[in-house]
Backbone bond lengths (Angstrom), bond angles and torsions (degrees), N, CA, C in turn:
res aa  C-N    CA-C-N  psi(-1)  N-CA   C-N-CA  omega(-1)  CA-C   N-CA-C  phi
1 M - - - 1.436 - - 1.513 109.16 -
2 V 1.287 116.19 134.36 1.453 121.21 -178.55 1.517 108.92 -83.31
3 K 1.343 114.46 133.22 1.444 119.52 -179.70 1.526 109.65 -83.73
4 N 1.308 115.77 145.55 1.458 121.43 176.10 1.518 107.72 -80.31
5 P 1.343 118.71 118.46 1.473 119.73 -177.06 1.526 113.02 -68.14
6 K 1.316 118.02 -15.38 1.455 120.83 -179.13 1.526 112.80 -84.66
7 V 1.329 117.15 -14.55 1.455 121.17 -179.02 1.526 108.18 -102.91
8 P 1.342 118.00 120.52 1.461 119.05 -178.86 1.529 111.45 -70.11
9 D 1.343 115.18 148.85 1.454 120.71 176.86 1.517 108.91 -73.96
10 R 1.309 115.89 135.39 1.454 120.97 177.16 1.527 108.15 -125.24
11 P 1.331 116.91 139.28 1.472 119.37 179.49 1.526 111.47 -64.50
12 R 1.327 115.89 148.45 1.461 120.88 179.41 1.531 110.94 -87.26
13 D 1.331 116.39 -29.15 1.454 120.35 -179.08 1.529 108.76 -73.08
14 L 1.332 117.07 137.87 1.456 121.71 -176.24 1.524 112.29 -62.27
15 S 1.318 118.24 -40.81 1.469 121.42 179.45 1.514 111.17 -66.15
16 Q 1.310 116.28 -42.84 1.471 120.25 179.77 1.530 110.04 -67.60
17 L 1.324 117.36 -36.76 1.453 121.16 178.01 1.532 110.28 -64.42
18 A 1.334 116.77 -41.92 1.459 120.68 178.23 1.517 110.74 -61.71
19 K 1.335 117.79 -43.88 1.464 121.02 178.58 1.527 110.13 -64.04
20 H 1.316 116.61 -40.07 1.464 121.50 178.89 1.532 110.11 -60.28
21 I 1.326 117.06 -44.63 1.464 121.12 179.66 1.531 110.69 -64.28
22 V 1.328 117.06 -40.89 1.476 120.20 177.11 1.513 110.45 -64.27
23 D 1.336 118.14 -42.65 1.461 121.54 179.11 1.534 110.99 -60.74
24 I 1.316 116.57 -41.51 1.463 120.48 178.60 1.523 110.51 -65.27
25 S 1.336 116.80 -44.57 1.459 119.60 -176.33 1.517 112.52 -69.77
26 T 1.343 118.20 -27.71 1.471 120.27 178.36 1.527 111.93 -90.05
27 G 1.322 117.40 -3.88 1.461 120.26 177.24 1.517 114.45 86.89
28 E 1.325 117.77 6.04 1.467 120.65 179.25 1.520 111.97 -75.18
29 E 1.317 116.25 -21.36 1.455 121.79 -177.94 1.521 108.16 -140.45
30 S 1.332 115.96 146.87 1.455 119.90 -178.48 1.537 109.93 -96.68
31 D 1.322 115.73 145.13 1.450 120.67 177.47 1.533 110.84 -101.94
32 E 1.332 116.09 3.49 1.466 120.66 -179.40 1.525 110.47 -73.32
33 P 1.318 117.40 141.90 1.467 119.61 177.67 1.533 110.96 -66.12
34 V 1.303 115.76 147.43 1.457 122.03 -179.65 1.531 108.45 -87.11
35 E 1.329 115.96 135.17 1.453 120.21 177.19 1.526 109.44 -69.92
36 P 1.323 118.00 140.40 1.461 119.50 179.15 1.522 110.70 -67.27
37 T 1.324 115.29 146.08 1.459 120.43 178.84 1.533 108.68 -75.17
38 P 1.337 117.30 163.12 1.474 119.40 177.15 1.532 112.46 -57.52
39 E 1.339 116.73 -33.42 1.463 118.86 178.48 1.520 111.23 -64.98
40 Q 1.318 117.12 -38.90 1.459 120.92 178.83 1.533 110.41 -68.29
41 D 1.329 116.96 -36.69 1.465 120.19 177.21 1.513 110.84 -63.35
42 R 1.337 115.69 -44.65 1.476 119.20 179.96 1.518 110.67 -65.74
43 A 1.326 117.79 -37.30 1.458 120.70 -179.85 1.528 110.21 -63.58
44 A 1.326 117.06 -40.78 1.460 120.66 179.98 1.520 110.80 -65.73
45 K 1.315 116.60 -39.91 1.454 120.33 -179.73 1.518 110.97 -71.23
46 G 1.333 117.36 -30.25 1.461 121.08 -178.69 1.519 112.03 -63.14
47 G 1.329 117.44 -40.08 1.462 120.77 178.99 1.518 111.39 -65.92
48 D 1.331 116.79 -39.26 1.462 120.14 178.05 1.516 111.02 -65.79
49 A 1.332 116.31 -40.88 1.465 120.10 179.58 1.522 110.69 -65.27
50 R 1.326 117.00 -40.23 1.456 120.40 179.19 1.528 110.79 -65.40
51 A 1.324 116.07 -42.55 1.466 120.06 179.83 1.523 111.18 -63.03
52 A 1.332 116.69 -37.94 1.468 120.16 -179.76 1.524 111.68 -68.49
53 K 1.335 116.07 -28.77 1.460 120.63 -177.16 1.529 112.21 -81.24
54 L 1.336 117.32 -25.20 1.468 120.64 -176.49 1.529 111.48 -76.19
55 T 1.302 114.94 147.00 1.461 119.75 174.30 1.525 108.44 -79.52
56 P 1.331 117.36 161.03 1.474 118.88 177.55 1.534 112.51 -57.91
57 E 1.324 118.22 -35.10 1.448 120.60 179.31 1.522 111.15 -66.66
58 E 1.351 117.29 -40.46 1.460 120.74 178.23 1.527 111.06 -65.59
59 R 1.337 116.36 -41.95 1.465 120.16 178.25 1.517 110.44 -62.44
60 S 1.322 116.74 -40.77 1.452 121.50 179.38 1.528 110.91 -64.18
61 A 1.331 116.92 -41.08 1.461 121.06 179.66 1.530 110.69 -65.40
62 I 1.332 116.91 -39.98 1.463 120.51 178.39 1.520 110.29 -65.87
63 A 1.334 116.83 -42.66 1.465 121.05 179.53 1.527 110.67 -65.67
64 R 1.319 117.72 -39.40 1.457 121.70 178.46 1.524 110.68 -63.39
65 K 1.343 116.15 -42.13 1.464 120.36 179.15 1.525 111.01 -65.13
66 A 1.337 116.72 -40.30 1.474 120.64 179.14 1.529 111.09 -66.06
67 A 1.319 116.69 -41.87 1.466 120.66 179.59 1.530 109.84 -64.57
68 Q 1.314 116.30 -41.31 1.458 119.94 178.87 1.528 110.97 -62.48
69 A 1.333 116.88 -40.22 1.461 121.16 178.64 1.527 110.29 -65.45
70 R 1.317 118.11 -37.67 1.463 120.77 179.20 1.530 110.37 -67.16
71 W 1.303 117.15 -42.64 1.469 119.83 -175.94 1.519 112.00 -75.60
72 N 1.319 118.42 -21.36 1.467 120.54 -180.00 1.527 112.98 -88.77
73 K 1.331 117.75 -1.32 1.464 120.61 178.99 1.528 109.50 -71.38
74 P 1.334 116.87 139.60 1.466 118.95 175.32 1.533 110.03 -71.60
75 H 1.292 116.46 137.40 1.469 121.60 -178.83 1.521 109.40 -102.88
76 G 1.316 115.81 133.07 1.451 117.91 173.44 1.450 111.61 114.89
């Protein structure tokens, strides 16, 4: 899953989250979102360019293959 660069990462553990909040409030850590690097910008544009180049049949075949892979995964 691709992370949203505009949303800061926050710890899931309650103790770590509390420390994170203290660090932000004391100025030891910033809560501002990080700007994406040029490599991340190019990567995002690359997927759009590829999607625009594919025919509807090719996109459908890729989606069908992805769905098949998801449904064939063992659960548990």
